[in-house]
VOGUPA-967832 format. One record per residue (C-alpha): residue number from 0; residue in one letter; chain; z negated, y negated, x. Coordinates in Angstrom, 1 decimal, decimal comma. Last residue first. Example, Ala and Ser with C-alpha at 12.3 -4.5 7.8 and 13.67 -1.06 7.14 Angstrom:
BEGIN
  num  residuo  cadena      c3      c2      c1
    1        S       A    -7,1     1,1    13,7
    0        A       A    -7,8     4,5    12,3
***
This chain:
BEGIN
  num  residuo  cadena      c3      c2      c1
  389        Y       A   -34,5   -15,0     8,6
  388        L       A   -32,1   -17,9     8,3
  387        A       A   -29,1   -18,7     6,1
  386        G       A   -30,7   -17,4     2,9
  385        P       A   -30,8   -13,8     1,6
  384        E       A   -30,3   -14,9    -2,0
  383        E       A   -32,3   -12,6    -4,3
  382        N       A   -30,2   -10,0    -6,0
  381        L       A   -31,3    -7,0    -4,1
  380        N       A   -34,8    -6,8    -5,7
  379        L       A   -36,8    -3,8    -4,4
  378        G       A   -39,1    -2,5    -7,1
  377        E       A   -37,2     0,8    -7,5
  376        W       A   -38,1     1,9    -3,9
  375        A       A   -35,3     4,1    -2,6
  374        P       A   -32,9     1,3    -3,3
  373        I       A   -29,6     2,2    -4,8
  372        P       A   -26,6     1,1    -2,7
  371        R       A   -23,8    -0,4    -4,9
  370        E       A   -21,9     2,5    -6,1
  369        A       A   -18,9     4,2    -4,4
  368        Q       A   -15,8     3,1    -2,7
  367        P       A   -13,0     5,5    -1,8
  366        T       A   -11,9     5,5     1,8
  365        I       A    -9,0     7,7     2,9
  364        R       A    -8,7     7,6     6,7
  363        A       A    -5,7     8,3     8,9
  362        G       A    -5,5     9,1    12,6
  361        H       A    -3,5     8,6    15,7
  360        R       A    -4,8     9,4    19,1
  359        R       A    -2,0     9,2    21,7
  358        E       A    -2,3    10,4    25,3
  357        K       A    -2,6     8,2    28,4
  356        S       A    -5,0    10,8    29,9
  355        D       A    -7,0     8,0    31,6
  354        K       A    -8,0     6,5    28,2
  353        F       A    -9,4     9,7    26,9
  352        D       A   -13,1     9,0    26,6
  351        V       A   -13,3     6,9    23,4
  350        V       A   -15,9     8,9    21,5
  349        A       A   -15,7     7,9    17,8
  348        S       A   -19,0     7,2    16,1
  347        H       A   -20,6     8,4    12,9
  346        A       A   -23,4     7,6    10,4
  345        T       A   -24,4     9,7     7,5
  344        I       A   -26,1     9,4     4,1
  343        R       A   -24,1     6,9     2,1
  342        N       A   -20,9     7,4     4,2
  341        D       A   -20,6    11,0     2,8
  340        W       A   -18,3    12,9     5,1
  339        L       A   -15,0    14,7     4,8
  338        A       A   -13,3    15,9     8,0
  337        I       A    -9,8    17,3     8,1
  336        T       A    -8,5    19,5    11,0
  335        G       A    -4,8    20,3    11,1
  334        P       A    -4,5    20,2    14,9
  333        S       A    -7,9    20,6    16,5
  332        W       A   -10,7    18,0    16,6
  331        K       A   -14,0    18,5    18,3
  330        L       A   -16,7    17,4    15,9
  329        R       A   -20,1    16,7    17,4
  328        A       A   -23,1    17,2    15,1
  327        Q       A   -26,3    15,1    15,1
  326        N       A   -29,8    15,3    13,7
  325        D       A   -31,3    17,1    16,7
  324        G       A   -29,6    14,5    18,9
  323        T       A   -32,0    11,9    17,7
  322        A       A   -31,4     9,2    20,4
  321        D       A   -28,8     6,9    19,0
  320        I       A   -30,3     6,8    15,5
  319        H       A   -33,7     6,0    16,9
  318        S       A   -32,2     3,3    19,2
  317        F       A   -30,7     1,7    16,1
  316        L       A   -34,0     1,9    14,2
  315        L       A   -36,0     0,4    17,1
  314        N       A   -33,4    -2,3    17,5
  313        L       A   -33,5    -3,1    13,8
  312        I       A   -37,3    -3,3    13,8
  311        A       A   -37,6    -5,5    16,9
  310        D       A   -34,7    -7,7    15,9
  309        S       A   -36,2    -8,4    12,4
  308        E       A   -39,6    -9,2    13,8
  307        Q       A   -38,1   -11,5    16,5
  306        K       A   -35,9   -13,2    14,0
  305        K       A   -38,6   -13,8    11,4
  304        L       A   -38,6   -11,4     8,4
  303        G       A   -37,5   -12,2     4,9
  302        V       A   -34,2   -10,4     4,9
  301        I       A   -33,7    -8,0     7,8
  300        R       A   -30,8    -9,0    10,1
  299        R       A   -27,3    -8,1    11,3
  298        T       A   -26,3    -4,7    10,0
  297        F       A   -22,6    -4,2    10,7
  296        Q       A   -22,0    -2,3    14,0
  295        R       A   -25,5    -1,2    14,8
  294        N       A   -26,1     0,6    11,6
  293        V       A   -28,7     0,4     8,8
  292        Y       A   -29,0     2,7     5,8
  291        L       A   -31,7     5,2     6,4
  290        A       A   -31,4     7,9     3,7
  289        E       A   -33,4     9,1     0,7
  288        E       A   -32,3    12,2    -1,2
  287        G       A   -31,8    11,9    -5,0
  286        T       A   -29,0    14,5    -4,8
  285        V       A   -26,5    12,7    -7,1
  284        P       A   -27,2     9,0    -6,8
  283        H       A   -28,3     9,1    -3,1
  282        R       A   -31,3     6,9    -2,6
  281        R       A   -31,2     4,0     0,0
  280        V       A   -33,6     2,9     2,7
  279        V       A   -32,9    -0,4     4,4
  278        P       A   -31,7    -1,6     1,0
  277        H       A   -28,5    -3,6     1,0
  276        V       A   -27,6    -7,3     1,2
  275        N       A   -24,0    -8,3     1,4
  274        E       A   -21,9   -10,4     3,8
  273        V       A   -18,2   -11,0     3,2
  272        P       A   -15,1   -11,6     5,2
  271        E       A   -12,1   -13,2     3,6
  270        R       A    -9,4   -10,7     2,6
  269        R       A    -6,2    -9,8     4,4
  268        V       A    -7,4   -10,9     7,9
  267        I       A    -4,7   -10,4    10,5
  266        G       A    -4,5   -11,2    14,2
  265        G       A    -4,1    -7,9    15,9
  264        R       A    -7,6    -7,1    16,9
  263        K       A    -7,9    -9,3    19,9
  262        G       A    -5,8   -12,0    18,3
  261        S       A    -8,8   -14,3    17,8
  260        R       A    -8,4   -13,9    14,0
  259        S       A    -9,0   -10,1    14,3
  258        Y       A   -12,2   -10,6    16,3
  257        N       A   -13,4   -13,2    13,8
  256        A       A   -12,8   -10,7    10,9
  255        Q       A   -14,9    -8,0    12,6
  254        E       A   -17,7   -10,6    13,3
  253        V       A   -17,7   -11,8     9,7
  252        G       A   -18,0    -8,3     8,1
  251        S       A   -21,7    -8,6     7,7
  250        H       A   -24,5    -6,3     6,5
  249        V       A   -27,8    -8,2     5,6
  248        A       A   -30,9    -6,1     5,3
  247        K       A   -33,4    -5,1     2,7
  246        L       A   -37,0    -4,0     3,2
  245        T       A   -39,7    -2,5     1,0
  244        R       A   -38,5     1,1     1,7
  243        L       A   -39,0     0,4     5,4
  242        F       A   -42,7     0,0     4,9
  241        S       A   -43,1     3,4     3,2
  240        V       A   -40,9     4,9     6,0
  239        F       A   -43,4     3,5     8,5
  238        Q       A   -46,4     5,1     6,8
  237        P       A   -44,5     8,4     6,4
  236        S       A   -43,8     8,6    10,1
  235        L       A   -40,1     8,7    11,1
  234        N       A   -38,2    11,9    11,6
  233        K       A   -37,5    12,1     7,9
  232        L       A   -35,4     8,9     8,2
  231        T       A   -33,1    10,4    10,8
  230        A       A   -32,9    13,6     8,7
  229        V       A   -31,4    11,7     5,8
  228        Q       A   -29,3     9,5     8,1
  227        S       A   -27,6    12,7     9,3
  226        T       A   -25,6    12,0    12,4
  225        F       A   -21,9    12,4    13,2
  224        L       A   -20,1    12,2    16,5
  223        T       A   -16,3    12,2    16,6
  222        D       A   -14,2    13,7    19,5
  221        G       A   -11,5    11,8    21,3
  220        G       A   -11,5    14,1    24,3
  219        T       A    -9,2    17,0    25,2
  218        E       A    -5,5    17,5    24,5
  217        P       A    -5,3    14,0    23,1
  216        Q       A    -4,6    13,8    19,4
  215        S       A    -1,9    13,2    16,9
  214        L       A    -2,0    13,1    13,1
  213        L       A    -5,8    13,1    13,1
  212        F       A    -7,8    13,5     9,9
  211        F       A   -10,3    11,5     7,8
  210        T       A   -11,7    11,7     4,3
  209        T       A   -14,6     9,6     3,0
  208        L       A   -17,0    10,4     0,2
  207        G       A   -19,1     7,3    -0,5
  206        P       A   -17,7     4,0     0,6
  205        P       A   -19,5     0,6     0,4
  204        Q       A   -20,0    -1,2    -2,9
  203        L       A   -21,0    -4,8    -2,0
  202        E       A   -19,0    -4,4     1,1
  201        Y       A   -20,7    -4,9     4,5
  200        S       A   -21,1    -1,2     5,0
  199        V       A   -17,4    -1,1     6,0
  198        D       A   -17,7     2,5     7,3
  197        S       A   -21,2     3,6     8,3
  196        H       A   -21,8     3,0    12,0
  195        W       A   -22,9     4,4    15,3
  194        F       A   -21,3     2,7    18,3
  193        C       A   -20,3     5,1    21,1
  192        S       A   -18,0     3,8    23,8
  191        T       A   -21,0     3,6    26,2
  190        T       A   -22,3     1,5    29,1
  189        S       A   -21,2    -1,6    27,4
  188        E       A   -19,5    -4,7    28,9
  187        A       A   -16,0    -3,4    28,3
  186        I       A   -17,1    -2,2    24,9
  185        E       A   -15,4    -4,9    22,9
  184        F       A   -12,0    -4,3    24,6
  183        N       A   -11,9    -0,9    23,0
  182        F       A    -8,9     0,5    24,8
  181        T       A    -6,1    -1,9    25,4
  180        S       A    -3,2     0,2    24,1
  179        K       A     0,0     1,0    25,9
  178        E       A    -1,1     4,5    26,8
  177        D       A    -1,9     5,3    23,1
  176        R       A    -4,4     4,3    20,5
  175        Y       A    -4,1     4,3    16,7
  174        V       A    -6,4     4,2    13,7
  173        L       A    -5,0     4,0    10,2
  172        H       A    -6,6     3,0     6,9
  171        I       A    -4,7     4,3     3,8
  170        E       A    -5,1     2,0     0,8
  169        P       A    -2,5    -0,4     2,2
  168        F       A     0,2     2,1     1,3
  167        G       A     3,6     0,4     1,3
  166        D       A     4,2     0,8     5,1
  165        P       A     1,4     3,1     6,4
  164        H       A    -1,7     1,1     7,2
  163        G       A    -3,1    -1,1     9,9
  162        S       A    -6,5    -2,7     9,9
  161        A       A    -8,1    -6,1     9,1
  160        P       A    -9,3    -6,3     5,5
  159        H       A    -9,4    -2,6     4,8
  158        I       A    -8,2    -1,7     1,4
  157        H       A   -10,8     0,5    -0,4
  156        L       A    -9,7     3,1    -2,9
  155        R       A   -11,6     3,1    -6,2
  154        G       A   -13,5     6,4    -6,5
  153        F       A   -13,5    10,1    -5,8
  152        H       A   -10,3    11,2    -7,6
  151        S       A    -8,6     8,2    -6,1
  150        G       A    -8,7     9,8    -2,7
  149        F       A    -6,4    12,7    -3,7
  148        E       A    -3,8    10,4    -5,3
  147        K       A    -3,8     8,1    -2,3
  146        Y       A    -3,5    10,9     0,2
  145        F       A    -0,6    12,3    -2,0
  144        A       A     1,3     9,0    -1,8
  143        P       A     0,5     8,9     1,9
  142        G       A     2,1    12,2     3,0
  141        H       A     2,0    15,8     1,9
  140        D       A     2,2    16,8     5,6
  139        I       A    -1,6    16,3     6,0
  138        F       A    -2,5    18,5     3,1
  137        D       A    -0,3    21,4     4,2
  136        H       A    -1,4    21,1     7,8
  135        Q       A    -5,0    21,8     6,7
  134        D       A    -5,8    24,4     9,4
  133        R       A    -9,6    23,6     9,6
  132        L       A   -11,9    22,0     7,0
  131        V       A   -14,9    20,1     8,2
  130        V       A   -17,6    19,2     5,6
  129        L       A   -20,2    16,5     6,4
  128        G       A   -23,3    15,2     4,7
  127        R       A   -24,4    18,7     3,6
  126        R       A   -25,5    18,0     0,1
  125        A       A   -23,2    15,1    -0,7
  124        V       A   -20,3    16,8     1,0
  123        E       A   -21,0    19,9    -1,1
  122        L       A   -21,2    17,8    -4,3
  121        A       A   -17,9    16,1    -3,5
  120        L       A   -16,3    19,5    -2,8
  119        Q       A   -17,5    20,7    -6,2
  118        D       A   -15,8    17,7    -7,9
  117        R       A   -12,6    18,4    -5,9
  116        G       A   -12,6    22,0    -7,0
  115        D       A   -13,1    21,0   -10,7
  114        S       A   -10,1    18,7   -10,4
  113        D       A    -7,9    21,3    -8,8
  112        L       A    -7,8    22,1    -5,1
  111        T       A    -4,3    22,9    -3,8
  110        A       A    -4,1    20,4    -1,0
  109        L       A    -7,5    21,4     0,4
  108        N       A    -6,2    24,9     1,2
  107        L       A    -9,2    27,0     2,1
  106        G       A    -9,1    29,7     4,9
  105        K       A   -11,7    28,0     7,1
  104        V       A   -14,7    25,9     6,3
  103        E       A   -17,2    24,1     8,6
  102        T       A   -20,4    22,8     7,1
  101        G       A   -22,3    19,7     8,4
  100        L       A   -25,8    18,4     9,0
   99        R       A   -29,4    19,5     9,1
   98        P       A   -29,2    23,2    10,2
   97        T       A   -26,2    22,5    12,4
   96        L       A   -22,5    23,3    12,0
   95        E       A   -23,1    25,5     8,9
   94        V       A   -20,5    28,2     8,6
   93        V       A   -18,1    29,0     5,8
   92        S       A   -15,3    31,4     6,7
   91        T       A   -12,5    33,1     4,8
   90        A       A   -12,5    30,6     2,0
   89        K       A   -11,3    31,7    -1,4
   88        D       A   -14,8    31,5    -3,0
   87        L       A   -15,5    28,1    -1,5
   86        F       A   -14,4    26,2    -4,7
   85        A       A   -17,1    28,1    -6,6
   84        R       A   -19,8    26,1    -4,8
   83        P       A   -21,1    24,5    -8,0
   82        N       A   -21,5    28,0    -9,6
   81        A       A   -22,7    27,7   -13,2
   80        H       A   -20,9    24,4   -13,3
   79        K       A   -22,7    21,3   -14,7
   78        L       A   -23,7    20,1   -11,3
   77        A       A   -20,0    19,8   -10,4
   76        R       A   -19,7    16,9   -12,9
   75        H       A   -22,3    14,9   -11,1
   74        A       A   -20,3    15,4    -7,9
   73        P       A   -17,5    13,3    -9,4
   72        D       A   -19,6    10,1    -8,8
   71        V       A   -18,9     7,6   -11,5
   70        H       A   -18,5     4,1   -10,1
   69        Q       A   -18,7     1,0   -12,3
   68        F       A   -16,8    -1,8   -10,7
   67        P       A   -17,6    -5,0    -8,8
   66        Q       A   -14,7    -7,2    -7,8
   65        L       A   -13,2    -7,3    -4,3
   64        P       A   -12,3   -10,8    -3,1
   63        P       A    -8,6   -11,7    -3,5
   62        Y       A    -6,0   -10,0    -1,2
   61        K       A    -3,5   -11,6     1,1
   60        D       A    -0,5    -9,8     2,5
   59        K       A     0,4   -10,8     6,0
   58        S       A     2,2    -7,6     6,8
   57        F       A     0,9    -5,1     9,3
   56        H       A     2,2    -1,5     9,5
   55        P       A     0,4     1,2    11,5
   54        L       A     2,5     4,3    12,2
   53        L       A     2,7     6,8     9,3
   52        H       A     6,5     7,0     9,1
   51        V       A     6,5     7,9    12,8
   50        Y       A     4,5    10,9    11,9
   49        K       A     6,7    13,6    13,5
   48        Y       A     7,4    11,6    16,6
   47        T       A    11,1    12,2    17,4
   46        D       A    12,0     8,5    17,1
   45        E       A     9,6     7,7    19,9
   44        A       A     6,7     5,4    19,0
   43        Q       A     6,2     1,7    18,8
   42        V       A     3,5    -0,3    17,1
   41        P       A     5,0    -3,5    15,8
   40        N       A     5,6    -6,6    17,9
   39        E       A     4,5   -10,0    16,5
   38        V       A     0,9   -10,3    17,4
   37        V       A    -0,4   -13,2    15,3
   36        I       A    -3,1   -15,6    16,5
   35        T       A    -5,1   -16,9    13,6
   34        G       A    -5,7   -20,3    12,0
   33        A       A    -4,2   -19,2     8,7
   32        T       A    -1,6   -21,9     8,2
   31        T       A    -1,2   -22,6    11,9
   30        D       A    -0,1   -19,0    12,7
   29        Q       A     0,0   -19,2    16,5
   28        S       A     2,3   -16,8    18,2
   27        K       A     1,8   -13,7    20,3
   26        T       A     4,4   -11,6    22,1
   25        A       A     3,4    -8,0    22,7
   24        E       A     1,6    -5,6    25,0
   23        H       A    -0,1    -3,3    22,6
   22        T       A    -3,5    -4,0    21,1
   21        Q       A    -6,8    -2,3    20,7
   20        A       A   -10,1    -2,6    18,8
   19        I       A    -8,4    -1,7    15,5
   18        G       A    -5,6    -4,2    15,4
   17        L       A    -2,5    -2,2    15,1
   16        I       A     0,6    -4,2    15,8
   15        L       A     2,0    -6,7    13,4
   14        T       A     4,8    -6,5    10,9
   13        G       A     6,9    -9,4     9,6
   12        A       A     5,3   -12,9     9,8
   11        T       A     7,7   -14,7     7,5
   10        T       A     7,3   -12,3     4,6
    9        D       A     4,1   -13,8     3,3
    8        K       A     3,2   -11,9     0,1
    7        T       A     0,2   -12,7    -2,1
    6        V       A    -1,3    -9,5    -3,5
    5        T       A    -3,3    -8,8    -6,7
    4        H       A    -4,5    -5,3    -6,6
    3        T       A    -4,5    -2,7    -9,4
    2        Q       A    -6,5     0,5    -9,8
    1        S       A    -6,0     3,8   -11,7
    0        M       A    -8,6     6,6   -11,4
***
């Protein structure tokens, strides 16, 4: 799938350090044109670091608002195959991580999957929510041009409005922490580093199948938690689910952008933040399964309810997501591991527990967008203006 982006270049600012909830010690200056604090020093790493070419790069490129597009889920094509799981035939091990979520695969080379195999992989991820592939060094070492080609098979690639990327590849979202980083300043007043979310759910067309892997990792710690939003919904009483199907909620990227503009996240906003309205319960376009679609990081209010009502329902749902360990899987990373998950039916959280080790955690995410969330209840109108108040 081809795609084009209009970019406005500003070469005066150079590169910036990574702004994903951490910063390096650096000199800051005021960008009076954008009203943001710019961090001037790039992320540094030793010259011998294997993935130095994949360190976060920040230029002050500006992007226009994202435009709607028609998404065709490749998993639909896999349904036409006599054996939609044929891509697993060469695997040496296929094990379910939990009954409700996740499959771990060994002995399969993701880099060599053909178009049919990628379609079948998309279907497996849609059905299981999460697929973990071990020993994928070949894929990882192919580099960012290959990551981009691979991700484009599954949809239009998202460019994050406030994160670092490999130089020349804004479609690849990077995370980076090391001993010079300020670890998750926003959780300093929290009792936990875990914040469940679905990636960039504030977009009109949020991601579907998402690919993530670590280039460098601490010896222990830095795991990722996943939860099935399908199972989370099923845990609720039928009467309450019927009510939730009638609701829609505002997902906002404003707070994320404000953090970046403050200099706490690196000082860059490539695209003005948006808020969009999505169903509280969405339907997967391929499997037809219903999933809860709210998250603590980006969901701000329920449309049409008073503040106290909205807060009560959202806090109940957030706490429910936090507490249902029977729907969760914990991924312990090992070198060469790649995780693929469906952002439409899962939520996840990093575990930031490795600060004292002073080790590096450096990862890359490939984030194709999918369809606008489909309401589980067909009568739900998403096009009404949400209004400034509840």
